[in-house]
N, C-alpha and C positions, 0 to 999 in steps of 0.2 A: 506494498500499500504506499501512499503518497507520506512520508515520513514528516515528524515534527520540524526536525531543521531544514526540509524542507518547503515545508506552509511556509515558516517563520522567516526562512532569506530571502524568499519570492515576497511575502509581506512586508519586511525591511527595506527591498527595493525597491517598494513602491512608492518613496521618499516624498512626492509630491501630492500625493494621496493619503499622507500618516497623520495622524495630528495624535497629540496627547491629551487622556485627560487625569485632572486627580484626582481620584476615588480616596485620599486619605494625604496626610502631611509627607509619607514616606511611599506610597504606592501609585504610579499610573499606569495609565494602559493607553496601548499603542493598538491605533483601530483602523482599519482599513475600509470602508461603506462601501456599501451594492446594492445598488437602487432595485429598489424590488417593484413589481409592475403587479397590483393583484387584477385575475380576471374570475369575478364573483369573490368566490374563497380559496382561490389556488394562488399560492403566490409564487411568481415565476421573476425568475432569473437571465440577466444575456449573458454569452460568454461564446470563445469560438474554440471550434477543437480540428488542430489544425490548418486553422484559419478560416475552418466554416464557420457561419453566423448559427447557434442551437437557442433555443430558449428550452434554459429547465426549471421541473417543480423544484422549488427549496423545500426539502422535507425531509424533514429530520427525525423523522419515523424508519426511511429507508439504512438499512446499514451500511447498504453500499451502496454509489452512483452509478445510475445505468445509460443505456443511448441505444437506440434506436437498430435493431440487426441493419437493416437495409441499409440507413446510413453508416453503420462500422461499415459496411460490405464495398459500399460506393467509395468512401474515405480511404480505404485498404489499412483501416486500424489494421494494427498488428495484433495477432493471438501470443499468451504469454503462459509459458509453462508454470507450475505451481512455486518454483523455488525462486522466482523470479519478483515474484511480491508480497511474499512472506506468506501465504496463507494458504488455508486447508482447503480453495478451489481448484480444480482443474482445469485447463482451458479449453476441452470439450466436453466436463461433466452440466449434468444436469443439476444446478443448486437449487437446493429448497430456501423458499424464503417465505418471511410471516406479513398476513395484512390483515384488513379487516374478513375478510374469510375465512383465515386462519393457517394458508398456506397455497404455494404458490413454487413452480420451477422456472428457472432462466437458465438458458446454457450461454456458455461462453467466458469468456474475459479477452478485451481485446486492451490495450493503452494506447493512449493517445500521444504522438509525439511533443505536440503544445496545447497547453490548457490555457486558454487567455479568459484572467474572468477579474470585475473590477480594476482591473488596470495593471492587473500584475500578471505574469508570464511564470507558467508551472510546467517543469518535465516531466513524462512520464506515468501520465495521470491513469490509472489505471478504472475500467468502466466495464460490470456484466452486461452481455449484450440481451436486446429485449423485442418482441415485436409490438412499438407502440406502433404503428404503420406512418410515420411522419420523420422529421429528421429532428427527433427530440430526444428529450428524455432525461434524470432525475440525479439531482444532486442529494448529496447523501451522507453518511454516519465518515464515510471511512477520510473525507476529506475532510466533515465539518467539524471530528470529533477532535484533530487536531489544537484546535485553542480553541476559548472562550466565544461564545456566542450570543450577541444580542440581537434581539427582535425588537422593532419597532415599528411593523407592519402596518400600523396607521398613519405614519409616516413615510410610508413605500420606502423603506431602509431596514435593511440588516446589517449589522457589523463583524468582522472577523478578528478576536481582542484577544492582543498577549497582555499579561499584566506582567509589573516587572514590579517586584519589591512589595507585593502586597499581601503575602502569609495570608494571615485570615481574616484581612480587610474587609467592610464593608462592602461591595461593591455596585449596591444599587444609587450611583454615583448623582442619575438624576431627578434625584426624588428631592426634591425642594420642603424647605422649613415649614414644618405643620402638617407633611404629607404623609402616608401609611403609605409602609409594602410589609412584603411577604416574605418569607424565606423556608425553604422546605429541605432537606439533605435530600438527594440522589444516590442510586443504587450505584455501585461501582461496576461499568462493561467499560468494554475496550476488548480491542482486537479487531476476530472476526465478528463481534456479537457488540456492537459500540452503540448503541440507544439512550437518549433521556428519559431515564427511568425512577420516578418517587414513589410512593406511598401516597394515597390521597382516600378518603374517607367519603363512602356516599352512606347515610342513612343510617349510620354510625357502625356501619362495616367496610372495613381495611380492605382496600382495592389495589393491585399493581399496575400502574396507567405509564403507558408510554405518549409523549408531550411530543405531537405528529403534527408539523406544519402541511405533512402532503394529505392530511384528512380535512375536507371542508370540513368536516359538523365532530361536534364532540359525538363519542359513539362504545356505550357500553351493553355487552355481549347480552344473550339471554339468561347465560346461566349466571352472570354476577348480578344483574340484575335480579335473578332468583331470590339470593341470598342476599339478596338489600330488601327484600319482601315485595318485590314487584314483581311478577308473572305477566307474561304476554296474554295467557287466557285470562287475567284480571279485565271485569267490565269497563271502567275507565283506562286500559291501554287500549289507544287508537292503531287500526292498521295504516304503516304512511308505505304500500309500494316494497316496491326492491331497489335497490344501492348496487354500486361494485367497487370492489378493489384493486391492485395490480393483481391480487392470485387469484380472485374470485371472480364470476359473473350473476347476477341476480343472485345475491340478497335479503331476504325480505327483514324487511324494517317495520319495526312501531314505534311509536310515540307515549311514552310514560309521565305521571310525573312523581317526580321525590322529592321529600322535604326536609333533603339538605345534603350538597357537597360541602366538603372540606377542602380547602388545598392549603397548605400553610397553616397561616393564621388567617386565613378569606374563607369566607360560607357565605355557599350560596342556596338559600332557603326556598322552598318550593318551584324547585325548577322543573325544566322538562327537560328528558332528554332521546333519543334517539335511541332506542333498540335491533341491536341485527342478532337474526339467527347466524351464529358465530361462537365457535369453543375451541378459541387460539388457544396453547398450553401457558405462553410467556405472558399476556397481558390479559386483565380484565378493562380495561379502559383505554378509549384513544383519547388523547384529550389532543381536540386539533386547532384548525388557524381561527375557526370563530372566539376560543379561548385568545389566542394570541393574537385578535384585533381589538381585544377589550383590555388586553394587560399591555403593557412595557415588559418586556420578558430578556431578563437578563443571565443566563445555563453557562453556570461558570463552571466548564470540564476540571479547571486549576484547582479547584478548591472541593466538587464534586458537592455542589450547592444549584440551587436555582430558588434568583429572585428576582418579585416580581409587585409591580404595581397596576392600581385599575384605574384606567382610562374612561370608562364612564361607557353605559350604553349596552344593551344585552350578552349577556355572558356565552350561553347557546344558541346555535340559530339554528334553531328545530321551527314546522310550521306551527302555525297554533292552530289547534282544532278547535278551541270552541269561545265563546266572550270569555268564560270566568279566566282564561290566558292570561286579563294582562296584570291583575294583581301577580305574574311568573317575576323569576328571577330577581328576589329582594336580596340585597347584596347587603354584607355585612361583614367588616375585619372585626376580626377580636381582637 
């Protein structure tokens, strides 16, 4: 994979794009700003692979970056053997991935000679190939996880951040006097299975959550919803058609009401959530781009912490099935 030193070196090499933010007296954050275009609730970033423009979904829920297989073939991106990128993935093997549907298969690994992104140029960047049907792809955690990631999607920007001399300093630098913010610990993940994972609480029940900018709407599995006391067969739970993930089409969904969703010190009361007919083994909830749009989020991979502050508005973007939904999403900072 792309090493921390390669990403950091490219970050520092883009000197004109860097700015330094003081998080405390001794701590500074070297940042590279990345413009983000929202198409609905999908955050897209622009880049170039071997000189050819691409739009990539900014997907913190993807463990690896992906590129359309047809585009990879057209650009003659080089297939690579396992030792060259230091993973367990083989160059022609079908690789099991996890998404909203539970699992899926993507085939092969290729390496882009150059990947231009946010004014910096990276070399030897690996991508999994997938049949998107166009010259598009996903920017995933094998790239993002090397540094801290700041998401300010409401203002159309994310930042790659390299903390310097920060130690355990509080990194919510954007929070002004009188504002509140929350902090919650992240699970330690890395290597082949890097994700942004934290424990949250729904109706008093602990849940394992992926913070997933690639999911347009926050999503709880049917099994996890039942643990929280909300079953898809309950009278108040409404069918909501079908959705899809990268790993599966036609995922049946419902909308159910939950009395409490607590993430860190923040609690959202009396809220609607999408429930999906999915039973993955590694998560209960995908906290999606709707949450990121309602918050300023700093993923401190360097500290294994998640910082976030509430921007305002509805936290979870689900259709409102009835007039009673006017009382939805009562927000409280504890």
